[in-house]
Backbone as ProteinMPNN parsed JSONL, in Angstrom:
{"seq_chain_A": "XXXXXXXXXXXXXXXXXXXXXXXXXXXXXXXXXXXXXXXXXXXXXXXXXXXXXXXXXXXXXXXXXXXXXXXXXXXXXXXXXXXXXXXXXXXXXXXXXXXXXXXXXXXXXXXXXXXXXXXXXXXXXXXXXXXXXXXXXXXXXXXXXXXXXXXXXXXXXXXXXXXXXXXXXXXXXXXXXXXXXXX", "coords_chain_A": {"N_chain_A": [[57.512, 68.79, 196.113], [59.745, 67.31, 196.916], [62.142, 69.211, 195.713], [61.734, 71.203, 196.909], [62.24, 70.602, 199.263], [65.078, 69.577, 199.256], [65.809, 72.316, 198.513], [65.797, 73.611, 200.67], [67.512, 71.912, 202.5], [69.904, 73.058, 201.419], [69.553, 75.816, 201.912], [69.338, 75.495, 205.087], [72.117, 73.901, 205.643], [74.752, 75.437, 205.293], [74.169, 77.747, 207.382], [73.99, 76.563, 209.31], [76.197, 75.207, 210.091], [78.313, 77.701, 209.376], [77.04, 79.626, 211.162], [78.224, 79.413, 214.372], [81.044, 79.633, 213.428], [81.66, 81.972, 212.672], [80.705, 83.714, 214.626], [82.792, 83.194, 216.353], [84.62, 84.616, 215.095], [84.005, 86.895, 215.48], [84.038, 87.203, 218.595], [86.337, 86.068, 221.04], [85.539, 84.628, 222.968], [84.948, 81.623, 224.301], [82.914, 80.4, 225.832], [81.089, 82.509, 224.994], [80.508, 82.625, 222.392], [80.139, 79.982, 221.553], [77.138, 80.035, 222.167], [75.965, 80.032, 219.922], [75.183, 77.416, 219.087], [73.321, 76.317, 221.516], [71.116, 78.723, 221.568], [70.3, 77.801, 218.819], [69.029, 74.936, 219.186], [67.821, 75.402, 221.267], [65.678, 77.202, 219.992], [64.667, 75.922, 218.064], [63.217, 73.478, 219.215], [61.344, 75.138, 220.762], [60.025, 76.11, 218.797], [58.658, 74.036, 217.214], [56.878, 73.228, 219.051], [55.179, 75.197, 219.402], [54.311, 75.734, 216.693], [52.834, 73.216, 216.176], [50.541, 74.18, 217.595], [49.333, 75.956, 216.185], [49.301, 75.032, 214.015], [46.499, 73.842, 213.921], [44.456, 75.907, 212.794], [45.946, 76.551, 210.704], [47.521, 76.306, 207.415], [49.061, 73.792, 206.453], [51.411, 73.796, 204.141], [51.709, 76.869, 203.792], [52.365, 77.502, 206.299], [54.799, 76.232, 205.915], [55.957, 77.605, 203.942], [56.216, 80.027, 204.706], [58.306, 79.617, 206.986], [60.222, 79.445, 205.574], [60.474, 81.633, 204.558], [61.229, 82.878, 207.205], [63.818, 81.68, 207.553], [65.263, 82.149, 205.256], [65.621, 85.062, 206.211], [66.883, 84.616, 208.367], [69.37, 83.647, 207.035], [70.317, 85.367, 205.518], [71.116, 87.617, 207.179], [73.634, 87.563, 208.593], [74.919, 88.699, 206.416], [74.057, 90.809, 205.81], [75.089, 92.186, 208.271], [77.136, 91.841, 210.08], [77.603, 90.633, 213.534], [77.441, 89.954, 216.535], [74.815, 90.294, 217.432], [73.503, 89.937, 215.414], [74.043, 87.527, 214.728], [73.325, 86.249, 216.62], [70.432, 86.468, 216.486], [70.012, 85.471, 213.502], [70.64, 82.644, 214.176], [68.445, 82.087, 216.227], [66.255, 82.605, 214.094], [67.205, 80.559, 211.901], [67.404, 78.256, 213.655], [64.854, 78.131, 215.002], [62.76, 77.809, 212.77], [64.088, 75.11, 211.117], [63.28, 72.539, 212.394], [60.684, 73.045, 212.196], [60.547, 72.723, 209.865], [60.982, 70.785, 208.833], [58.909, 68.847, 209.98], [56.93, 69.716, 208.913], [57.295, 69.18, 206.152], [57.011, 66.877, 206.548], [55.368, 65.829, 206.953], [52.959, 66.756, 205.203], [53.873, 65.215, 202.921], [53.772, 62.735, 203.942], [50.711, 63.323, 203.836], [49.921, 63.334, 201.069], [50.972, 60.904, 199.845], [49.641, 59.125, 200.162], [49.496, 55.96, 200.334], [51.787, 54.802, 199.968], [53.858, 56.291, 200.832], [56.69, 55.714, 202.135], [58.329, 55.714, 199.645], [58.173, 57.974, 198.736], [58.984, 59.858, 200.922], [61.736, 58.773, 201.586], [62.486, 60.31, 199.116], [62.501, 62.615, 199.507], [64.559, 62.648, 201.829], [66.76, 62.02, 200.773], [67.033, 63.855, 198.41], [67.1, 66.564, 200.416], [69.714, 65.38, 201.935], [71.455, 65.917, 199.64], [71.201, 68.657, 198.98], [72.548, 69.6, 201.447], [74.932, 68.335, 200.719], [75.676, 70.0, 198.748], [75.897, 72.766, 199.567], [78.165, 73.589, 201.193], [79.8, 72.818, 199.237], [79.478, 74.581, 197.1], [80.088, 76.88, 197.788], [82.666, 76.494, 198.453], [83.474, 76.67, 195.52], [82.472, 79.097, 194.822], [84.469, 80.082, 196.565], [86.977, 80.116, 194.796], [86.734, 82.011, 193.167], [86.63, 84.407, 194.624], [88.288, 86.593, 196.89], [88.416, 85.956, 199.343], [87.705, 83.581, 202.344], [85.113, 84.891, 203.571], [83.672, 86.292, 201.576], [83.321, 84.691, 199.992], [81.432, 82.79, 201.209], [79.543, 84.548, 201.941], [78.493, 84.998, 199.524], [77.503, 82.433, 198.646], [75.594, 82.505, 200.663], [73.78, 83.862, 199.833], [72.888, 82.611, 197.328], [71.589, 80.453, 198.562], [69.622, 81.955, 200.237], [68.319, 82.894, 197.82], [67.294, 80.22, 196.858], [65.841, 79.445, 198.825], [64.014, 81.716, 199.137], [62.546, 80.963, 196.113], [61.525, 78.588, 197.196], [59.309, 78.889, 198.882], [57.546, 80.962, 197.517], [56.409, 79.116, 195.512], [55.596, 76.839, 197.768], [53.457, 78.531, 198.51], [51.986, 79.424, 196.529], [51.466, 76.753, 195.582], [49.883, 76.307, 197.852], [46.896, 77.031, 197.303], [45.97, 75.655, 195.778], [44.604, 72.411, 195.622], [45.437, 69.367, 196.774], [47.948, 67.124, 195.097], [48.279, 64.42, 194.682], [50.587, 61.666, 195.056], [51.775, 59.09, 192.724]], "CA_chain_A": [[57.987, 68.85, 197.648], [61.289, 67.459, 197.117], [62.938, 69.919, 195.152], [61.773, 72.493, 197.878], [62.916, 70.126, 200.665], [66.369, 70.35, 198.565], [66.902, 73.691, 198.708], [65.912, 73.466, 202.248], [68.841, 71.087, 202.98], [71.258, 73.696, 200.84], [69.664, 76.321, 202.702], [69.876, 75.329, 206.016], [73.482, 73.457, 205.723], [75.671, 76.699, 205.555], [74.285, 78.7, 208.343], [73.881, 75.955, 210.842], [77.565, 75.183, 209.875], [78.756, 78.435, 209.948], [77.24, 80.697, 212.453], [79.299, 79.162, 215.212], [82.708, 79.735, 213.158], [80.998, 83.468, 212.344], [80.496, 84.158, 216.254], [84.179, 82.657, 217.137], [85.701, 85.375, 214.327], [83.943, 88.161, 216.214], [84.185, 87.057, 220.56], [87.278, 85.044, 221.391], [85.898, 83.61, 224.549], [84.554, 79.912, 223.756], [81.43, 80.628, 226.44], [79.879, 83.542, 224.214], [80.437, 82.076, 220.769], [79.655, 78.824, 222.583], [76.033, 80.05, 222.496], [75.199, 79.766, 218.689], [74.355, 75.956, 218.991], [72.318, 75.974, 222.058], [70.378, 79.202, 220.87], [69.815, 77.294, 217.66], [68.51, 74.157, 219.351], [66.3, 76.132, 221.911], [64.338, 77.93, 218.9], [64.291, 74.388, 217.187], [62.163, 72.891, 220.488], [60.344, 75.575, 220.859], [58.901, 76.33, 217.351], [57.976, 72.771, 216.851], [55.769, 73.467, 220.209], [54.063, 76.573, 218.878], [53.657, 75.494, 214.827], [51.769, 71.98, 216.292], [48.923, 74.246, 218.177], [49.135, 76.697, 215.249], [48.322, 74.113, 213.023], [45.269, 73.629, 214.1], [43.871, 76.87, 212.088], [46.73, 77.02, 209.391], [48.002, 75.689, 206.074], [50.977, 73.251, 206.417], [51.969, 74.755, 203.293], [51.989, 77.777, 204.139], [53.208, 77.747, 207.448], [56.132, 75.799, 205.392], [56.531, 78.391, 202.956], [56.317, 81.366, 206.003], [59.381, 79.198, 207.543], [61.131, 79.554, 204.418], [61.013, 82.749, 204.486], [62.001, 83.661, 208.175], [64.981, 81.083, 207.232], [65.596, 83.599, 204.297], [66.226, 86.127, 206.812], [67.935, 84.15, 209.252], [70.794, 83.494, 206.54], [70.922, 86.334, 204.919], [70.536, 88.126, 208.196], [74.942, 87.646, 208.874], [75.837, 88.901, 204.925], [74.359, 92.593, 205.596], [74.904, 93.018, 209.65], [78.099, 91.054, 211.315], [77.7, 91.102, 214.94], [76.815, 89.365, 217.911], [73.661, 90.165, 217.872], [73.038, 89.545, 214.253], [74.133, 86.262, 214.517], [72.29, 85.071, 217.255], [69.225, 86.456, 215.867], [69.986, 84.321, 212.923], [70.409, 81.184, 214.965], [67.241, 81.646, 216.74], [65.547, 81.905, 212.754], [67.066, 79.067, 211.335], [66.878, 77.235, 214.255], [63.498, 78.335, 215.174], [62.227, 76.748, 211.331], [64.633, 74.011, 210.881], [62.211, 71.58, 212.624], [59.354, 73.033, 211.739], [60.037, 72.453, 208.41], [60.923, 69.116, 208.46], [57.728, 68.174, 210.291], [55.865, 70.094, 207.845], [57.501, 68.436, 205.005], [57.005, 65.147, 206.462], [53.748, 65.481, 207.581], [53.023, 66.679, 203.868], [54.309, 64.133, 202.085], [52.897, 61.591, 204.102], [49.317, 63.277, 203.733], [49.919, 63.125, 199.477], [51.492, 59.637, 199.357], [48.88, 58.313, 200.901], [49.938, 54.419, 200.947], [53.56, 55.081, 199.611], [55.043, 57.621, 202.04], [57.985, 55.676, 202.424], [59.282, 56.29, 198.689], [58.384, 59.811, 198.952], [59.985, 60.425, 202.417], [62.879, 58.302, 201.292], [63.156, 60.649, 198.047], [62.877, 63.967, 200.501], [65.237, 63.046, 202.617], [67.971, 62.078, 199.707], [67.145, 65.376, 198.143], [67.54, 66.966, 201.428], [71.401, 65.598, 201.265], [72.307, 66.195, 198.533], [71.048, 69.992, 199.47], [73.503, 69.722, 202.262], [76.552, 68.209, 200.129], [75.954, 71.214, 197.553], [75.84, 73.998, 200.339], [79.544, 73.784, 201.496], [80.337, 72.914, 198.021], [79.083, 75.587, 196.2], [80.773, 77.904, 199.136], [83.913, 76.083, 198.162], [83.588, 76.514, 194.403], [82.635, 80.323, 195.069], [86.164, 80.721, 197.13], [87.785, 80.185, 194.0], [86.777, 83.353, 192.579], [86.815, 85.507, 195.379], [89.395, 86.9, 197.673], [88.625, 85.158, 201.074], [86.421, 82.903, 203.237], [83.8, 85.713, 204.337], [82.959, 86.904, 200.623], [82.653, 83.478, 199.07], [80.237, 82.323, 202.061], [78.189, 85.542, 201.996], [77.625, 84.934, 198.286], [76.573, 81.116, 198.638], [74.61, 82.408, 201.86], [72.904, 84.671, 198.749], [72.297, 81.589, 196.644], [70.861, 79.629, 199.642], [68.146, 82.217, 199.976], [67.211, 83.011, 196.893], [66.507, 78.814, 196.564], [64.717, 79.133, 199.923], [62.89, 82.453, 198.394], [61.714, 80.512, 195.66], [60.517, 77.377, 197.215], [58.245, 79.629, 199.541], [56.837, 81.186, 196.472], [56.405, 77.563, 195.041], [54.636, 76.768, 198.495], [52.41, 79.474, 198.763], [51.061, 78.982, 195.403], [50.662, 75.429, 196.026], [48.343, 75.996, 199.217], [46.129, 77.88, 197.226], [45.326, 74.456, 194.911], [44.138, 70.857, 196.226], [46.891, 68.863, 196.805], [48.453, 66.709, 194.192], [48.381, 62.926, 195.027], [51.493, 60.758, 194.517], [51.267, 57.337, 192.435]], "C_chain_A": [[59.544, 68.648, 197.589], [62.019, 68.387, 196.737], [62.992, 71.214, 195.937], [62.417, 71.875, 199.398], [64.637, 69.871, 200.305], [66.86, 71.12, 198.769], [66.277, 74.117, 199.957], [67.39, 72.972, 202.853], [69.918, 72.201, 202.535], [71.12, 75.099, 201.689], [69.793, 76.666, 204.393], [71.765, 75.115, 206.469], [74.354, 74.723, 206.164], [75.235, 77.911, 206.92], [74.42, 77.84, 209.292], [75.529, 75.338, 210.502], [78.846, 76.414, 209.996], [78.788, 79.602, 210.985], [78.103, 80.766, 213.447], [80.494, 79.892, 214.89], [82.441, 81.382, 213.161], [81.094, 84.682, 213.784], [81.806, 83.934, 216.812], [84.96, 84.031, 216.791], [84.651, 86.99, 215.02], [84.058, 88.118, 218.187], [85.187, 85.656, 220.449], [87.031, 83.974, 222.579], [85.069, 82.266, 223.648], [83.068, 79.974, 224.676], [80.472, 81.619, 225.542], [79.439, 82.726, 222.962], [79.894, 80.533, 220.804], [77.584, 78.482, 221.922], [75.366, 79.974, 220.995], [74.333, 78.277, 218.718], [73.404, 75.744, 219.606], [71.309, 77.253, 221.535], [69.765, 78.37, 219.412], [68.709, 76.141, 218.351], [67.387, 74.296, 220.131], [64.998, 76.07, 221.175], [63.889, 76.646, 218.298], [62.972, 73.568, 217.93], [60.97, 73.859, 220.649], [59.616, 76.015, 220.096], [58.075, 75.302, 217.358], [56.27, 72.598, 217.65], [54.396, 74.146, 219.738], [53.322, 76.392, 217.506], [52.805, 74.567, 215.477], [50.514, 72.917, 216.709], [49.054, 75.337, 216.871], [48.365, 76.055, 214.357], [46.917, 73.461, 212.682], [44.082, 74.366, 213.285], [44.713, 77.037, 210.716], [46.739, 76.021, 208.709], [48.638, 75.131, 206.177], [51.633, 74.075, 205.512], [52.593, 75.632, 203.589], [52.39, 78.236, 204.937], [54.597, 76.956, 206.814], [56.97, 76.64, 204.79], [57.04, 79.734, 203.868], [57.977, 80.856, 206.834], [60.033, 79.248, 206.759], [61.41, 81.068, 204.31], [61.659, 83.403, 205.571], [62.976, 82.898, 207.949], [66.026, 82.009, 206.599], [66.588, 84.566, 205.319], [67.062, 85.964, 207.932], [69.396, 83.514, 208.358], [71.419, 84.159, 205.77], [71.374, 87.724, 205.804], [72.765, 88.652, 208.615], [75.888, 88.385, 207.088], [75.815, 90.389, 205.034], [74.553, 93.311, 207.329], [75.889, 91.858, 210.189], [78.232, 91.639, 212.58], [76.875, 90.419, 215.287], [75.431, 89.136, 217.552], [72.621, 89.639, 216.191], [73.082, 88.137, 213.864], [73.313, 85.271, 215.801], [70.807, 85.091, 217.048], [68.942, 85.479, 214.881], [70.143, 83.056, 213.203], [69.449, 80.95, 215.451], [66.412, 81.5, 215.088], [65.886, 80.72, 212.117], [67.142, 77.845, 211.95], [65.562, 76.834, 214.858], [62.374, 77.637, 213.908], [63.277, 75.785, 210.892], [63.761, 72.911, 211.06], [61.082, 71.953, 212.006], [59.004, 72.862, 210.32], [60.03, 71.434, 207.75], [60.008, 68.853, 209.318], [56.788, 68.284, 209.247], [56.238, 69.266, 206.895], [57.346, 66.925, 205.199], [55.584, 64.828, 206.303], [53.036, 66.085, 205.927], [53.391, 65.955, 203.113], [53.572, 62.792, 202.192], [51.402, 61.936, 203.796], [49.326, 62.937, 201.942], [50.548, 62.076, 199.21], [50.655, 59.204, 199.569], [49.33, 56.599, 200.624], [51.254, 54.106, 200.759], [54.342, 55.815, 200.128], [56.699, 57.296, 201.737], [59.041, 56.188, 201.223], [59.007, 57.64, 198.657], [59.469, 60.594, 200.21], [61.203, 60.3, 202.096], [63.673, 59.398, 199.983], [63.335, 62.471, 198.944], [64.036, 63.828, 201.125], [66.763, 62.968, 201.818], [68.043, 63.364, 199.073], [67.689, 66.465, 199.126], [69.176, 66.94, 202.022], [71.792, 66.13, 201.008], [72.426, 67.722, 198.768], [72.366, 70.065, 200.27], [74.704, 70.039, 201.541], [76.75, 69.085, 199.485], [76.057, 72.248, 198.31], [77.334, 74.347, 200.15], [80.545, 73.572, 200.083], [80.333, 74.251, 196.983], [79.965, 76.877, 196.932], [82.445, 77.828, 197.813], [84.344, 76.61, 196.826], [83.297, 78.466, 194.614], [84.095, 80.734, 195.471], [86.813, 80.732, 196.25], [87.997, 81.196, 193.204], [86.575, 84.971, 193.422], [87.865, 86.153, 196.359], [89.477, 86.522, 199.019], [86.994, 84.998, 201.227], [85.21, 83.609, 202.714], [82.732, 86.187, 202.906], [82.47, 85.923, 199.754], [81.278, 82.751, 199.705], [78.957, 83.478, 202.024], [77.847, 85.374, 200.218], [76.655, 83.609, 197.983], [75.583, 81.105, 199.781], [73.217, 83.265, 200.747], [71.959, 83.802, 198.436], [71.353, 80.898, 197.091], [69.477, 80.231, 199.91], [67.481, 82.615, 199.006], [66.725, 81.426, 196.402], [65.466, 78.679, 197.495], [63.714, 80.076, 199.496], [61.665, 81.581, 197.419], [60.798, 79.212, 195.622], [59.387, 78.035, 198.061], [57.28, 79.991, 198.846], [56.015, 79.836, 196.03], [54.965, 77.087, 195.797], [53.629, 77.038, 198.571], [51.648, 79.116, 197.974], [50.649, 77.553, 195.683], [49.609, 75.132, 196.899], [47.242, 76.03, 198.525], [45.145, 76.208, 196.483], [45.066, 73.151, 195.573], [45.186, 70.274, 195.906], [47.039, 67.138, 195.775], [48.784, 65.214, 195.008], [49.713, 62.559, 194.466], [51.45, 59.449, 194.281], [52.239, 56.188, 193.445]], "O_chain_A": [[60.4, 69.427, 198.009], [62.883, 68.575, 197.593], [63.852, 72.088, 195.826], [62.904, 72.511, 200.333], [65.411, 70.021, 201.251], [68.031, 71.181, 199.143], [66.376, 75.33, 200.139], [68.162, 73.644, 203.537], [70.881, 72.295, 203.297], [72.136, 75.617, 202.153], [70.198, 77.72, 204.883], [72.457, 75.797, 207.225], [74.59, 74.93, 207.354], [76.017, 78.791, 207.282], [75.013, 78.259, 210.286], [75.714, 74.782, 211.584], [79.956, 76.235, 210.497], [79.709, 80.25, 211.481], [78.763, 81.786, 213.648], [81.026, 80.65, 215.7], [83.267, 82.009, 213.824], [81.392, 85.872, 213.886], [82.004, 84.532, 217.87], [85.695, 84.6, 217.598], [85.042, 88.115, 214.708], [84.148, 89.155, 218.845], [84.906, 84.565, 219.953], [87.701, 83.039, 223.016], [84.757, 82.241, 222.458], [82.078, 79.54, 224.087], [79.255, 81.454, 225.451], [78.321, 82.311, 222.657], [79.192, 80.113, 219.884], [76.997, 77.478, 221.519], [74.142, 79.845, 220.97], [73.146, 78.111, 218.437], [72.461, 75.166, 219.066], [70.409, 76.722, 220.885], [68.573, 78.541, 219.154], [67.523, 76.365, 218.109], [66.311, 73.714, 219.991], [63.929, 75.481, 221.337], [62.694, 76.437, 218.087], [61.98, 73.147, 217.336], [59.803, 73.468, 220.669], [58.5, 76.384, 220.461], [56.862, 75.472, 217.485], [55.175, 72.186, 217.267], [53.204, 73.84, 219.705], [52.175, 76.737, 217.219], [51.667, 75.037, 215.454], [49.427, 72.559, 216.254], [47.843, 75.239, 216.673], [47.22, 76.29, 213.971], [46.435, 72.873, 211.714], [43.005, 73.812, 213.061], [44.209, 77.596, 209.742], [46.201, 74.958, 209.021], [49.641, 75.822, 206.0], [52.361, 74.988, 205.904], [53.815, 75.588, 203.727], [52.884, 79.356, 204.808], [55.597, 77.23, 207.478], [58.198, 76.665, 204.867], [58.109, 80.315, 203.681], [58.726, 81.753, 207.221], [61.116, 78.987, 207.283], [62.497, 81.554, 203.999], [62.481, 84.294, 205.356], [63.818, 83.73, 208.288], [67.087, 82.466, 207.024], [67.803, 84.756, 205.265], [67.793, 86.825, 208.421], [70.333, 82.997, 208.966], [72.548, 83.979, 205.312], [71.876, 88.711, 205.265], [73.123, 89.809, 208.836], [77.09, 88.462, 206.834], [76.713, 91.164, 204.704], [74.295, 94.473, 207.641], [75.338, 90.915, 210.756], [78.748, 92.726, 212.839], [75.803, 90.157, 214.743], [74.931, 88.023, 217.389], [71.488, 89.179, 216.043], [72.419, 87.608, 212.971], [72.91, 84.108, 215.842], [70.045, 84.156, 217.293], [67.998, 84.699, 215.012], [69.728, 82.258, 212.362], [69.098, 79.771, 215.418], [65.962, 80.388, 214.811], [65.031, 79.898, 211.787], [67.047, 76.737, 211.423], [65.185, 75.7, 215.153], [61.332, 77.054, 214.207], [63.118, 75.777, 209.671], [63.417, 72.272, 210.066], [60.498, 71.161, 211.267], [57.928, 72.838, 209.723], [59.503, 71.081, 206.696], [60.695, 68.015, 209.904], [56.061, 67.416, 208.764], [55.386, 68.401, 206.689], [57.484, 66.022, 204.375], [54.929, 63.942, 205.755], [52.3, 65.145, 205.626], [52.905, 66.379, 202.065], [53.047, 62.054, 201.358], [50.708, 60.967, 203.488], [48.489, 62.083, 201.648], [50.881, 62.113, 198.026], [50.698, 58.234, 198.812], [49.395, 56.379, 201.834], [51.805, 53.187, 201.364], [55.528, 55.934, 199.819], [57.597, 58.04, 201.342], [60.104, 56.778, 201.414], [59.962, 58.403, 198.512], [60.314, 61.489, 200.242], [61.956, 61.272, 202.161], [64.888, 59.443, 199.788], [64.288, 63.239, 198.812], [64.749, 64.831, 201.097], [67.724, 63.667, 202.138], [69.093, 63.998, 199.172], [68.605, 67.205, 198.767], [69.799, 67.92, 202.429], [72.514, 66.951, 201.573], [73.562, 68.197, 198.784], [73.307, 70.622, 199.704], [75.357, 71.081, 201.486], [77.94, 69.362, 199.336], [76.48, 73.129, 197.562], [77.765, 75.115, 199.291], [81.679, 74.02, 199.913], [81.246, 74.66, 196.266], [80.407, 77.777, 196.218], [82.959, 78.542, 196.952], [85.499, 77.033, 196.774], [84.357, 79.071, 194.46], [84.776, 81.547, 194.846], [87.737, 81.505, 196.505], [89.048, 81.422, 192.604], [86.442, 86.124, 193.012], [88.657, 85.265, 196.045], [90.451, 86.727, 199.743], [85.939, 85.503, 200.843], [84.471, 83.233, 201.803], [81.518, 86.384, 202.97], [81.536, 86.057, 198.964], [80.343, 82.285, 199.055], [77.747, 83.254, 202.072], [76.737, 85.754, 199.846], [75.572, 83.573, 197.399], [74.854, 80.141, 200.011], [72.005, 83.199, 200.955], [70.781, 83.798, 198.791], [70.359, 80.617, 196.421], [68.43, 79.584, 199.892], [66.259, 82.753, 199.051], [65.805, 81.374, 195.585], [64.427, 78.052, 197.284], [62.567, 79.641, 199.39], [60.464, 81.47, 197.664], [59.942, 78.802, 194.838], [58.305, 77.516, 197.789], [56.148, 79.623, 199.157], [54.84, 79.758, 196.386], [53.852, 76.935, 195.294], [52.717, 76.22, 198.693], [50.626, 78.52, 198.312], [49.489, 77.287, 196.0], [48.766, 74.235, 196.889], [46.391, 75.205, 198.855], [43.985, 75.87, 196.719], [45.912, 73.129, 196.468], [45.859, 70.543, 194.91], [46.226, 66.22, 195.886], [49.598, 65.164, 195.93], [50.032, 63.101, 193.407], [51.193, 58.622, 195.156], [52.03, 54.976, 193.376]]}, "name": "protein", "num_of_chains": 1, "seq": "XXXXXXXXXXXXXXXXXXXXXXXXXXXXXXXXXXXXXXXXXXXXXXXXXXXXXXXXXXXXXXXXXXXXXXXXXXXXXXXXXXXXXXXXXXXXXXXXXXXXXXXXXXXXXXXXXXXXXXXXXXXXXXXXXXXXXXXXXXXXXXXXXXXXXXXXXXXXXXXXXXXXXXXXXXXXXXXXXXXXXXX"}
């Protein structure tokens, strides 16, 4: 769970940081490109309500895995289609999965940790922070070998999507097995 949450931090930070900047490159009007964050936040709020209803019948790990897959689409979309609609859709997908993943990951950690949830939650939070730190560093490192910022960001986004995708497969597979308890 810690590794999955770390990959989530890495996958989340790049689009969360750069979607408004990408929107600004396409549209010079701050009232238009500034909408990326409100859309992101609105999707985050609505998605947690919808998922909390779905969790009455859905498996938490499967919903977490599906959320990673949706985030993969949101992370990759601006790489393959650079337009205001793609950035809007990406903001909705990344924003709509960000809080859901956070909610599900913390719930799953608590369920598995039994009496030692603080330790596990602390590790997951530290992993997320590490992922958030590594995202921009990876983009900057890739930038040393590319001609421009956009190419470097696209390569970093592909790397982030690969991490999220591998995490989604792991979580989906893990959902089929009985939960492992943490010591």
